[in-house]
BALOBA-1460 file (C-alpha; in Angstrom, 3 decimals):
// residues 376
<rec num="1" residu="m" x="33.943" y="46.302" z="-39.505"/>
<rec num="2" residu="s" x="35.303" y="49.648" z="-40.685"/>
<rec num="3" residu="l" x="32.826" y="51.481" z="-38.332"/>
<rec num="4" residu="i" x="33.934" y="49.355" z="-35.440"/>
<rec num="5" residu="a" x="37.656" y="49.999" z="-36.244"/>
<rec num="6" residu="l" x="36.919" y="53.733" z="-36.553"/>
<rec num="7" residu="a" x="35.239" y="53.750" z="-33.115"/>
<rec num="8" residu="q" x="38.028" y="51.938" z="-31.479"/>
<rec num="9" residu="t" x="40.600" y="54.362" z="-32.961"/>
<rec num="10" residu="s" x="38.609" y="57.300" z="-31.692"/>
<rec num="11" residu="l" x="38.407" y="55.810" z="-28.231"/>
<rec num="12" residu="n" x="42.167" y="55.132" z="-28.114"/>
<rec num="13" residu="q" x="42.842" y="58.689" z="-29.142"/>
<rec num="14" residu="a" x="40.456" y="60.038" z="-26.387"/>
<rec num="15" residu="n" x="42.200" y="57.824" z="-23.806"/>
<rec num="16" residu="s" x="45.600" y="59.068" z="-24.971"/>
<rec num="17" residu="l" x="44.501" y="62.637" z="-24.715"/>
<rec num="18" residu="y" x="43.111" y="62.044" z="-21.222"/>
<rec num="19" residu="y" x="46.364" y="60.495" z="-20.007"/>
<rec num="20" residu="i" x="48.383" y="63.371" z="-21.566"/>
<rec num="21" residu="l" x="46.203" y="65.906" z="-19.799"/>
<rec num="22" residu="t" x="46.456" y="64.102" z="-16.535"/>
<rec num="23" residu="y" x="50.230" y="64.036" z="-16.699"/>
<rec num="24" residu="v" x="50.334" y="67.721" z="-17.657"/>
<rec num="25" residu="l" x="48.034" y="68.675" z="-14.772"/>
<rec num="26" residu="f" x="50.139" y="66.606" z="-12.398"/>
<rec num="27" residu="f" x="53.425" y="68.225" z="-13.342"/>
<rec num="28" residu="v" x="51.821" y="71.652" z="-13.270"/>
<rec num="29" residu="l" x="50.608" y="71.073" z="-9.723"/>
<rec num="30" residu="l" x="54.044" y="69.640" z="-8.797"/>
<rec num="31" residu="f" x="55.654" y="72.747" z="-10.176"/>
<rec num="32" residu="l" x="53.358" y="75.017" z="-8.315"/>
<rec num="33" residu="l" x="54.085" y="73.263" z="-5.048"/>
<rec num="34" residu="y" x="57.724" y="74.013" z="-5.430"/>
<rec num="35" residu="l" x="57.107" y="77.708" z="-6.060"/>
<rec num="36" residu="p" x="58.119" y="79.836" z="-3.020"/>
<rec num="37" residu="g" x="55.209" y="80.306" z="-0.601"/>
<rec num="38" residu="v" x="52.606" y="78.100" z="-2.412"/>
<rec num="39" residu="n" x="53.351" y="75.020" z="-0.377"/>
<rec num="40" residu="t" x="53.222" y="77.040" z="2.885"/>
<rec num="41" residu="r" x="49.971" y="78.724" z="1.946"/>
<rec num="42" residu="l" x="48.464" y="75.380" z="1.162"/>
<rec num="43" residu="t" x="49.553" y="73.881" z="4.472"/>
<rec num="44" residu="v" x="48.295" y="76.908" z="6.353"/>
<rec num="45" residu="s" x="44.931" y="76.665" z="4.623"/>
<rec num="46" residu="m" x="44.560" y="73.022" z="5.493"/>
<rec num="47" residu="l" x="45.712" y="73.332" z="9.135"/>
<rec num="48" residu="a" x="43.505" y="76.478" z="9.627"/>
<rec num="49" residu="r" x="40.474" y="74.629" z="8.360"/>
<rec num="50" residu="g" x="40.838" y="71.802" z="10.860"/>
<rec num="51" residu="i" x="41.505" y="74.219" z="13.840"/>
<rec num="52" residu="e" x="38.456" y="76.385" z="12.785"/>
<rec num="53" residu="g" x="36.310" y="73.315" z="13.138"/>
<rec num="54" residu="q" x="37.586" y="72.699" z="16.593"/>
<rec num="55" residu="l" x="37.174" y="76.295" z="17.496"/>
<rec num="56" residu="s" x="33.577" y="76.186" z="16.519"/>
<rec num="57" residu="m" x="33.090" y="73.340" z="19.035"/>
<rec num="58" residu="i" x="34.550" y="75.480" z="21.838"/>
<rec num="59" residu="e" x="32.294" y="78.375" z="20.731"/>
<rec num="60" residu="k" x="29.313" y="75.984" z="20.924"/>
<rec num="61" residu="y" x="30.178" y="75.023" z="24.460"/>
<rec num="62" residu="l" x="30.554" y="78.690" z="25.383"/>
<rec num="63" residu="n" x="27.191" y="79.678" z="23.842"/>
<rec num="64" residu="e" x="25.475" y="76.737" z="25.560"/>
<rec num="65" residu="s" x="26.902" y="77.823" z="28.975"/>
<rec num="66" residu="k" x="25.787" y="81.425" z="28.429"/>
<rec num="67" residu="s" x="22.253" y="80.227" z="27.520"/>
<rec num="68" residu="k" x="22.081" y="78.105" z="30.685"/>
<rec num="69" residu="m" x="23.163" y="80.979" z="32.865"/>
<rec num="70" residu="e" x="20.761" y="83.275" z="31.122"/>
<rec num="71" residu="q" x="17.972" y="80.782" z="31.800"/>
<rec num="72" residu="l" x="18.967" y="80.585" z="35.494"/>
<rec num="73" residu="l" x="18.798" y="84.331" z="35.843"/>
<rec num="74" residu="k" x="15.521" y="84.680" z="33.994"/>
<rec num="75" residu="e" x="14.021" y="81.982" z="36.312"/>
<rec num="76" residu="r" x="14.995" y="84.277" z="39.249"/>
<rec num="77" residu="g" x="13.372" y="87.431" z="37.847"/>
<rec num="78" residu="v" x="16.136" y="89.058" z="35.830"/>
<rec num="79" residu="q" x="14.581" y="90.588" z="32.711"/>
<rec num="80" residu="d" x="17.677" y="91.088" z="30.592"/>
<rec num="81" residu="p" x="20.598" y="89.101" z="31.837"/>
<rec num="82" residu="k" x="22.746" y="89.261" z="28.660"/>
<rec num="83" residu="p" x="24.696" y="92.406" z="29.570"/>
<rec num="84" residu="f" x="25.418" y="90.899" z="32.992"/>
<rec num="85" residu="i" x="26.675" y="87.733" z="31.500"/>
<rec num="86" residu="e" x="28.876" y="89.532" z="28.953"/>
<rec num="87" residu="r" x="30.320" y="91.543" z="31.757"/>
<rec num="88" residu="i" x="30.977" y="88.482" z="33.900"/>
<rec num="89" residu="s" x="32.641" y="86.622" z="30.911"/>
<rec num="90" residu="e" x="35.159" y="89.392" z="30.433"/>
<rec num="91" residu="m" x="36.315" y="89.751" z="34.011"/>
<rec num="92" residu="f" x="39.860" y="88.903" z="35.003"/>
<rec num="93" residu="i" x="42.334" y="88.954" z="37.854"/>
<rec num="94" residu="i" x="45.835" y="90.365" z="37.383"/>
<rec num="95" residu="d" x="48.666" y="88.465" z="39.053"/>
<rec num="96" residu="p" x="50.445" y="90.215" z="41.772"/>
<rec num="97" residu="v" x="54.061" y="91.520" z="41.142"/>
<rec num="98" residu="n" x="56.465" y="88.559" z="41.571"/>
<rec num="99" residu="v" x="59.705" y="90.436" z="40.993"/>
<rec num="100" residu="e" x="59.535" y="91.337" z="44.740"/>
<rec num="101" residu="p" x="58.172" y="88.190" z="46.408"/>
<rec num="102" residu="t" x="57.900" y="89.722" z="49.834"/>
<rec num="103" residu="d" x="54.231" y="89.220" z="51.072"/>
<rec num="104" residu="i" x="53.197" y="87.854" z="47.685"/>
<rec num="105" residu="i" x="50.867" y="85.352" z="49.243"/>
<rec num="106" residu="s" x="48.910" y="88.119" z="51.168"/>
<rec num="107" residu="r" x="48.689" y="90.129" z="47.943"/>
<rec num="108" residu="m" x="47.474" y="87.120" z="46.022"/>
<rec num="109" residu="r" x="44.894" y="86.278" z="48.730"/>
<rec num="110" residu="l" x="43.588" y="89.905" z="48.602"/>
<rec num="111" residu="l" x="43.178" y="89.761" z="44.749"/>
<rec num="112" residu="l" x="41.596" y="86.309" z="44.698"/>
<rec num="113" residu="r" x="39.070" y="87.116" z="47.417"/>
<rec num="114" residu="s" x="38.333" y="90.554" z="45.852"/>
<rec num="115" residu="g" x="37.488" y="88.782" z="42.690"/>
<rec num="116" residu="e" x="35.222" y="86.236" z="44.433"/>
<rec num="117" residu="d" x="33.524" y="89.040" z="46.363"/>
<rec num="118" residu="k" x="33.006" y="91.113" z="43.274"/>
<rec num="119" residu="i" x="31.145" y="88.253" z="41.516"/>
<rec num="120" residu="r" x="29.099" y="87.443" z="44.748"/>
<rec num="121" residu="d" x="28.108" y="91.122" z="45.134"/>
<rec num="122" residu="l" x="27.092" y="91.467" z="41.544"/>
<rec num="123" residu="i" x="24.895" y="88.397" z="41.635"/>
<rec num="124" residu="t" x="23.317" y="89.561" z="44.937"/>
<rec num="125" residu="l" x="22.644" y="92.936" z="43.340"/>
<rec num="126" residu="m" x="20.995" y="91.282" z="40.264"/>
<rec num="127" residu="v" x="18.971" y="88.882" z="42.352"/>
<rec num="128" residu="p" x="18.170" y="90.288" z="45.766"/>
<rec num="129" residu="n" x="17.240" y="87.872" z="48.591"/>
<rec num="130" residu="i" x="18.662" y="84.937" z="46.749"/>
<rec num="131" residu="d" x="19.518" y="81.942" z="49.032"/>
<rec num="132" residu="n" x="23.101" y="80.667" z="49.529"/>
<rec num="133" residu="v" x="22.623" y="77.484" z="47.513"/>
<rec num="134" residu="n" x="21.225" y="79.178" z="44.418"/>
<rec num="135" residu="r" x="23.824" y="81.994" z="44.648"/>
<rec num="136" residu="s" x="26.610" y="79.430" z="44.707"/>
<rec num="137" residu="k" x="25.141" y="77.865" z="41.529"/>
<rec num="138" residu="l" x="25.259" y="81.248" z="39.747"/>
<rec num="139" residu="e" x="28.787" y="81.823" z="40.999"/>
<rec num="140" residu="v" x="29.961" y="78.518" z="39.637"/>
<rec num="141" residu="s" x="28.113" y="79.218" z="36.317"/>
<rec num="142" residu="a" x="29.913" y="82.555" z="36.134"/>
<rec num="143" residu="e" x="33.291" y="80.875" z="36.574"/>
<rec num="144" residu="v" x="32.517" y="78.311" z="33.762"/>
<rec num="145" residu="v" x="31.355" y="81.024" z="31.420"/>
<rec num="146" residu="n" x="34.464" y="83.144" z="32.155"/>
<rec num="147" residu="s" x="36.846" y="80.218" z="31.697"/>
<rec num="148" residu="l" x="35.233" y="79.032" z="28.405"/>
<rec num="149" residu="n" x="35.245" y="82.570" z="27.074"/>
<rec num="150" residu="l" x="38.970" y="82.832" z="27.806"/>
<rec num="151" residu="i" x="39.774" y="79.547" z="26.146"/>
<rec num="152" residu="y" x="37.734" y="80.567" z="22.988"/>
<rec num="153" residu="k" x="39.355" y="83.990" z="22.709"/>
<rec num="154" residu="v" x="42.856" y="82.697" z="23.161"/>
<rec num="155" residu="v" x="42.521" y="80.029" z="20.496"/>
<rec num="156" residu="r" x="40.775" y="82.426" z="18.111"/>
<rec num="157" residu="h" x="43.544" y="84.976" z="18.660"/>
<rec num="158" residu="y" x="46.421" y="82.526" z="17.754"/>
<rec num="159" residu="l" x="44.412" y="81.176" z="14.810"/>
<rec num="160" residu="i" x="43.896" y="84.656" z="13.288"/>
<rec num="161" residu="l" x="47.492" y="85.579" z="14.061"/>
<rec num="162" residu="a" x="48.876" y="82.433" z="12.339"/>
<rec num="163" residu="k" x="46.714" y="83.123" z="9.261"/>
<rec num="164" residu="k" x="47.715" y="86.795" z="9.178"/>
<rec num="165" residu="l" x="51.429" y="85.778" z="9.466"/>
<rec num="166" residu="n" x="50.990" y="82.806" z="7.187"/>
<rec num="167" residu="s" x="52.738" y="80.783" z="9.871"/>
<rec num="168" residu="a" x="52.483" y="77.014" z="9.604"/>
<rec num="169" residu="i" x="54.690" y="76.546" z="12.721"/>
<rec num="170" residu="l" x="52.204" y="78.420" z="14.855"/>
<rec num="171" residu="l" x="49.240" y="76.360" z="13.473"/>
<rec num="172" residu="y" x="51.148" y="73.125" z="14.117"/>
<rec num="173" residu="q" x="51.530" y="74.205" z="17.751"/>
<rec num="174" residu="l" x="47.783" y="74.995" z="17.876"/>
<rec num="175" residu="q" x="47.051" y="71.649" z="16.303"/>
<rec num="176" residu="f" x="48.773" y="69.808" z="19.204"/>
<rec num="177" residu="v" x="47.095" y="71.902" z="21.920"/>
<rec num="178" residu="v" x="43.533" y="72.563" z="20.659"/>
<rec num="179" residu="p" x="42.199" y="69.013" z="20.991"/>
<rec num="180" residu="q" x="43.030" y="69.095" z="24.709"/>
<rec num="181" residu="l" x="41.293" y="72.476" z="25.074"/>
<rec num="182" residu="v" x="38.244" y="71.081" z="23.267"/>
<rec num="183" residu="k" x="38.160" y="68.283" z="25.803"/>
<rec num="184" residu="i" x="38.502" y="70.735" z="28.687"/>
<rec num="185" residu="s" x="35.760" y="72.944" z="27.333"/>
<rec num="186" residu="e" x="33.397" y="69.968" z="27.011"/>
<rec num="187" residu="a" x="34.181" y="69.064" z="30.603"/>
<rec num="188" residu="y" x="33.384" y="72.601" z="31.759"/>
<rec num="189" residu="s" x="30.115" y="72.484" z="29.911"/>
<rec num="190" residu="k" x="29.165" y="69.186" z="31.530"/>
<rec num="191" residu="a" x="30.200" y="70.542" z="34.923"/>
<rec num="192" residu="m" x="27.915" y="73.406" z="34.630"/>
<rec num="193" residu="n" x="24.935" y="71.081" z="34.231"/>
<rec num="194" residu="t" x="26.028" y="69.131" z="37.226"/>
<rec num="195" residu="f" x="26.444" y="72.141" z="39.533"/>
<rec num="196" residu="i" x="23.117" y="73.586" z="38.429"/>
<rec num="197" residu="r" x="21.397" y="70.321" z="39.414"/>
<rec num="198" residu="g" x="23.139" y="70.604" z="42.821"/>
<rec num="199" residu="i" x="24.550" y="67.114" z="42.937"/>
<rec num="200" residu="p" x="28.007" y="66.093" z="44.170"/>
<rec num="201" residu="v" x="30.888" y="66.085" z="41.781"/>
<rec num="202" residu="g" x="34.126" y="64.026" z="41.859"/>
<rec num="203" residu="d" x="35.944" y="66.820" z="43.654"/>
<rec num="204" residu="s" x="33.287" y="66.511" z="46.437"/>
<rec num="205" residu="l" x="35.173" y="63.358" z="47.568"/>
<rec num="206" residu="g" x="37.018" y="65.274" z="50.370"/>
<rec num="207" residu="p" x="33.957" y="66.942" z="51.836"/>
<rec num="208" residu="l" x="32.065" y="63.606" z="51.560"/>
<rec num="209" residu="v" x="34.698" y="61.769" z="53.728"/>
<rec num="210" residu="a" x="34.450" y="64.654" z="56.116"/>
<rec num="211" residu="a" x="30.635" y="64.489" z="56.174"/>
<rec num="212" residu="y" x="30.825" y="60.848" z="57.339"/>
<rec num="213" residu="l" x="32.656" y="62.090" z="60.433"/>
<rec num="214" residu="f" x="30.342" y="65.083" z="60.849"/>
<rec num="215" residu="m" x="27.406" y="62.743" z="61.489"/>
<rec num="216" residu="k" x="28.736" y="62.179" z="64.946"/>
<rec num="217" residu="a" x="29.754" y="65.819" z="65.713"/>
<rec num="218" residu="d" x="28.316" y="67.270" z="68.859"/>
<rec num="219" residu="k" x="29.671" y="70.788" z="68.393"/>
<rec num="220" residu="k" x="29.711" y="72.649" z="65.044"/>
<rec num="221" residu="w" x="30.933" y="76.221" z="64.208"/>
<rec num="222" residu="n" x="32.179" y="78.343" z="61.375"/>
<rec num="223" residu="p" x="35.992" y="78.970" z="61.700"/>
<rec num="224" residu="s" x="35.976" y="81.071" z="58.460"/>
<rec num="225" residu="r" x="33.574" y="82.109" z="55.671"/>
<rec num="226" residu="d" x="31.692" y="79.229" z="53.844"/>
<rec num="227" residu="t" x="33.546" y="76.752" z="56.014"/>
<rec num="228" residu="v" x="32.349" y="74.580" z="58.877"/>
<rec num="229" residu="a" x="34.137" y="72.637" z="61.670"/>
<rec num="230" residu="g" x="32.962" y="70.037" z="64.144"/>
<rec num="231" residu="e" x="34.254" y="68.038" z="67.069"/>
<rec num="232" residu="v" x="34.254" y="64.206" z="66.937"/>
<rec num="233" residu="e" x="35.580" y="61.514" z="69.288"/>
<rec num="234" residu="l" x="37.490" y="58.524" z="67.879"/>
<rec num="235" residu="e" x="38.847" y="55.999" z="70.476"/>
<rec num="236" residu="g" x="39.913" y="58.658" z="72.887"/>
<rec num="237" residu="r" x="41.173" y="61.149" z="70.279"/>
<rec num="238" residu="k" x="39.488" y="64.423" z="69.651"/>
<rec num="239" residu="l" x="39.019" y="65.039" z="65.854"/>
<rec num="240" residu="i" x="38.394" y="68.528" z="64.593"/>
<rec num="241" residu="v" x="36.793" y="68.042" z="61.175"/>
<rec num="242" residu="v" x="36.898" y="70.879" z="58.705"/>
<rec num="243" residu="k" x="35.026" y="71.146" z="55.329"/>
<rec num="244" residu="a" x="33.314" y="73.685" z="53.111"/>
<rec num="245" residu="e" x="29.792" y="74.474" z="54.196"/>
<rec num="246" residu="g" x="27.397" y="72.432" z="52.102"/>
<rec num="247" residu="p" x="25.272" y="71.834" z="50.195"/>
<rec num="248" residu="m" x="26.462" y="75.015" z="48.519"/>
<rec num="249" residu="a" x="28.813" y="74.716" z="45.499"/>
<rec num="250" residu="t" x="31.847" y="76.156" z="47.260"/>
<rec num="251" residu="v" x="35.286" y="75.106" z="48.364"/>
<rec num="252" residu="g" x="35.143" y="77.506" z="51.349"/>
<rec num="253" residu="r" x="38.409" y="78.713" z="52.959"/>
<rec num="254" residu="p" x="39.924" y="75.598" z="54.416"/>
<rec num="255" residu="g" x="43.417" y="77.016" z="54.961"/>
<rec num="256" residu="e" x="42.149" y="80.031" z="56.927"/>
<rec num="257" residu="a" x="39.783" y="77.658" z="58.874"/>
<rec num="258" residu="v" x="42.555" y="75.217" z="59.809"/>
<rec num="259" residu="e" x="44.823" y="78.091" z="60.905"/>
<rec num="260" residu="n" x="42.006" y="79.523" z="63.096"/>
<rec num="261" residu="v" x="41.198" y="76.087" z="64.563"/>
<rec num="262" residu="v" x="44.815" y="75.348" z="65.447"/>
<rec num="263" residu="e" x="45.134" y="78.772" z="67.076"/>
<rec num="264" residu="e" x="41.959" y="78.295" z="68.925"/>
<rec num="265" residu="y" x="43.334" y="75.080" z="70.460"/>
<rec num="266" residu="k" x="46.574" y="76.915" z="71.373"/>
<rec num="267" residu="g" x="48.580" y="74.866" z="68.895"/>
<rec num="268" residu="k" x="47.951" y="71.619" z="70.914"/>
<rec num="269" residu="v" x="47.242" y="69.606" z="67.715"/>
<rec num="270" residu="t" x="49.123" y="66.395" z="67.072"/>
<rec num="271" residu="r" x="48.465" y="65.951" z="63.361"/>
<rec num="272" residu="i" x="46.766" y="67.500" z="60.430"/>
<rec num="273" residu="i" x="45.265" y="65.128" z="57.791"/>
<rec num="274" residu="t" x="44.031" y="66.484" z="54.442"/>
<rec num="275" residu="i" x="41.749" y="64.491" z="52.130"/>
<rec num="276" residu="d" x="41.316" y="65.585" z="48.458"/>
<rec num="277" residu="a" x="40.745" y="64.436" z="44.963"/>
<rec num="278" residu="a" x="43.875" y="64.298" z="42.724"/>
<rec num="279" residu="l" x="44.378" y="64.038" z="39.002"/>
<rec num="280" residu="k" x="45.297" y="60.516" z="37.976"/>
<rec num="281" residu="l" x="47.928" y="59.652" z="35.374"/>
<rec num="282" residu="e" x="46.826" y="57.768" z="32.193"/>
<rec num="283" residu="g" x="46.776" y="54.097" z="33.088"/>
<rec num="284" residu="e" x="45.732" y="54.607" z="36.732"/>
<rec num="285" residu="n" x="42.357" y="53.570" z="37.929"/>
<rec num="286" residu="t" x="39.628" y="55.993" z="38.888"/>
<rec num="287" residu="g" x="39.032" y="55.757" z="42.604"/>
<rec num="288" residu="a" x="42.526" y="54.498" z="43.513"/>
<rec num="289" residu="i" x="43.655" y="55.782" z="46.920"/>
<rec num="290" residu="a" x="47.117" y="56.846" z="47.896"/>
<rec num="291" residu="e" x="48.661" y="58.182" z="51.043"/>
<rec num="292" residu="g" x="51.432" y="60.851" z="51.346"/>
<rec num="293" residu="t" x="52.860" y="63.771" z="53.258"/>
<rec num="294" residu="g" x="51.952" y="67.476" z="52.885"/>
<rec num="295" residu="v" x="48.781" y="69.477" z="52.126"/>
<rec num="296" residu="a" x="46.556" y="67.834" z="49.522"/>
<rec num="297" residu="m" x="44.937" y="70.861" z="47.992"/>
<rec num="298" residu="g" x="44.648" y="72.217" z="44.472"/>
<rec num="299" residu="d" x="44.998" y="75.874" z="45.514"/>
<rec num="300" residu="p" x="46.954" y="78.817" z="43.873"/>
<rec num="301" residu="g" x="48.717" y="79.237" z="47.126"/>
<rec num="302" residu="p" x="46.988" y="81.355" z="49.888"/>
<rec num="303" residu="e" x="44.888" y="78.540" z="51.500"/>
<rec num="304" residu="k" x="47.569" y="75.907" z="51.254"/>
<rec num="305" residu="i" x="50.370" y="78.040" z="52.682"/>
<rec num="306" residu="s" x="48.084" y="78.997" z="55.621"/>
<rec num="307" residu="i" x="48.048" y="75.307" z="56.736"/>
<rec num="308" residu="e" x="51.840" y="74.904" z="56.104"/>
<rec num="309" residu="r" x="52.648" y="77.992" z="58.112"/>
<rec num="310" residu="v" x="50.544" y="77.096" z="61.169"/>
<rec num="311" residu="a" x="51.944" y="73.532" z="61.005"/>
<rec num="312" residu="v" x="55.493" y="74.880" z="61.005"/>
<rec num="313" residu="k" x="54.759" y="77.257" z="63.832"/>
<rec num="314" residu="y" x="53.653" y="74.421" z="66.087"/>
<rec num="315" residu="n" x="55.657" y="71.585" z="64.513"/>
<rec num="316" residu="i" x="52.539" y="69.623" z="63.494"/>
<rec num="317" residu="p" x="53.080" y="66.813" z="61.000"/>
<rec num="318" residu="i" x="50.790" y="66.882" z="57.872"/>
<rec num="319" residu="d" x="49.384" y="63.699" z="56.232"/>
<rec num="320" residu="a" x="47.602" y="63.537" z="52.855"/>
<rec num="321" residu="v" x="45.086" y="61.134" z="51.457"/>
<rec num="322" residu="i" x="44.154" y="61.367" z="47.830"/>
<rec num="323" residu="v" x="41.572" y="59.647" z="45.598"/>
<rec num="324" residu="k" x="42.625" y="59.678" z="41.976"/>
<rec num="325" residu="m" x="40.403" y="60.746" z="38.993"/>
<rec num="326" residu="s" x="40.559" y="62.613" z="35.761"/>
<rec num="327" residu="m" x="39.867" y="66.317" z="35.397"/>
<rec num="328" residu="e" x="36.469" y="65.613" z="33.738"/>
<rec num="329" residu="e" x="35.549" y="63.193" z="36.545"/>
<rec num="330" residu="a" x="36.571" y="65.786" z="39.193"/>
<rec num="331" residu="i" x="34.148" y="68.427" z="37.903"/>
<rec num="332" residu="t" x="31.243" y="66.345" z="36.651"/>
<rec num="333" residu="e" x="28.766" y="64.114" z="38.381"/>
<rec num="334" residu="m" x="30.455" y="61.806" z="40.942"/>
<rec num="335" residu="r" x="31.118" y="58.367" z="39.423"/>
<rec num="336" residu="k" x="30.339" y="55.116" z="41.215"/>
<rec num="337" residu="e" x="34.080" y="54.329" z="41.604"/>
<rec num="338" residu="i" x="34.709" y="57.639" z="43.354"/>
<rec num="339" residu="y" x="31.684" y="57.275" z="45.697"/>
<rec num="340" residu="q" x="32.848" y="53.789" z="46.599"/>
<rec num="341" residu="a" x="36.317" y="55.070" z="47.350"/>
<rec num="342" residu="a" x="35.011" y="57.453" z="50.090"/>
<rec num="343" residu="p" x="34.467" y="54.854" z="52.776"/>
<rec num="344" residu="k" x="37.844" y="53.282" z="51.971"/>
<rec num="345" residu="a" x="39.521" y="56.752" z="52.286"/>
<rec num="346" residu="l" x="37.791" y="57.198" z="55.624"/>
<rec num="347" residu="e" x="39.128" y="53.937" z="56.868"/>
<rec num="348" residu="l" x="42.646" y="54.918" z="55.785"/>
<rec num="349" residu="v" x="42.311" y="58.207" z="57.754"/>
<rec num="350" residu="k" x="41.173" y="56.341" z="60.800"/>
<rec num="351" residu="k" x="44.120" y="53.992" z="60.423"/>
<rec num="352" residu="i" x="46.593" y="56.912" z="60.196"/>
<rec num="353" residu="i" x="45.073" y="58.438" z="63.343"/>
<rec num="354" residu="l" x="45.201" y="55.221" z="65.359"/>
<rec num="355" residu="e" x="48.709" y="54.350" z="64.198"/>
<rec num="356" residu="r" x="50.321" y="57.784" z="64.608"/>
<rec num="357" residu="t" x="48.428" y="59.386" z="67.598"/>
<rec num="358" residu="k" x="47.509" y="58.269" z="71.157"/>
<rec num="359" residu="p" x="44.453" y="58.816" z="73.279"/>
<rec num="360" residu="g" x="44.045" y="62.321" z="74.375"/>
<rec num="361" residu="d" x="45.582" y="63.843" z="71.157"/>
<rec num="362" residu="i" x="43.847" y="66.393" z="68.969"/>
<rec num="363" residu="v" x="43.804" y="65.745" z="65.251"/>
<rec num="364" residu="v" x="42.535" y="68.070" z="62.514"/>
<rec num="365" residu="v" x="40.939" y="66.360" z="59.533"/>
<rec num="366" residu="v" x="40.281" y="68.500" z="56.461"/>
<rec num="367" residu="g" x="37.916" y="67.418" z="53.640"/>
<rec num="368" residu="v" x="39.205" y="69.507" z="50.813"/>
<rec num="369" residu="g" x="37.137" y="70.139" z="47.658"/>
<rec num="370" residu="n" x="33.891" y="71.539" z="46.334"/>
<rec num="371" residu="t" x="31.088" y="70.514" z="48.622"/>
<rec num="372" residu="a" x="28.250" y="70.723" z="46.098"/>
<rec num="373" residu="g" x="25.348" y="68.544" z="47.215"/>
<rec num="374" residu="v" x="27.276" y="67.426" z="50.326"/>
<rec num="375" residu="a" x="25.869" y="68.747" z="53.692"/>
<rec num="376" residu="q" x="27.234" y="68.244" z="57.142"/>
């Protein structure tokens, strides 16, 4: 009995010591947390660790995109494409001076087109005699790599800066934004796979609707670079259908094309109708169709304003038909809901034409968007 009692006494003493040490450790930690700077540094460390994990995901998407582009170039005979890819990934366009807004659209158009031409010329220099379709795939790949590289570098910059300044506030701001950037980066990575395969994306909705009309076109011509137009009859009306020239992965120059078409017909155009994909709000259904007024076009400005200016010049009303989708759905493989919305959008366009024009009128119908995989 004495041995059992001794063992129980020793066990109780050990438990008491354990509880005492636990309480001491707790109060020591509590004291340390209230010391100036300790709590902030702990918060910074925890936040930074989470953001670093998300940054590594963005880096993974960037490296995967670079590898895909490298493979594309090697398949076309380029021995060492890495220096070219690094050069492309670091390219940028400086915004025009906006303090003096006079002629800002012309300056913006020049800069944007110069950037596009630079990429195209470099690709042609690297891969001579490349066909237009494969060249457009490399151009889109270059845009994806460049965009992902920019996202990665900006997030990394603010992460390092926040750690250097020991700024929890900056990290909290990053914590709110970075998950969205990870989602965007994933969408870009998926988009690259889709464009390389040469199949339509969600944003090809506008060109697809235009392609339905192009099937009946008797006359076709190029009113601007990478853009095609065709004449179609619809119950006595003459339709001038405009879209990017497929099946290349390009959006063409629809604004310039519409301006040239209207001028070619001496301004005798009754209406302009634009069809495009539009970002949906959360809660809205993919493939939902809406009708509005104005130029439906996700453009920085030069192409869109070209249509607005020529419409104002000749007092031409502008209608818009949009099909709603998310950003990821717009740049990845066309979903079933979007494909099924195309004939419905076409019927709405025809309804607008029949309701608001009369026989003998000329109507310009513009299928806006990337025409990857959609011919005419």
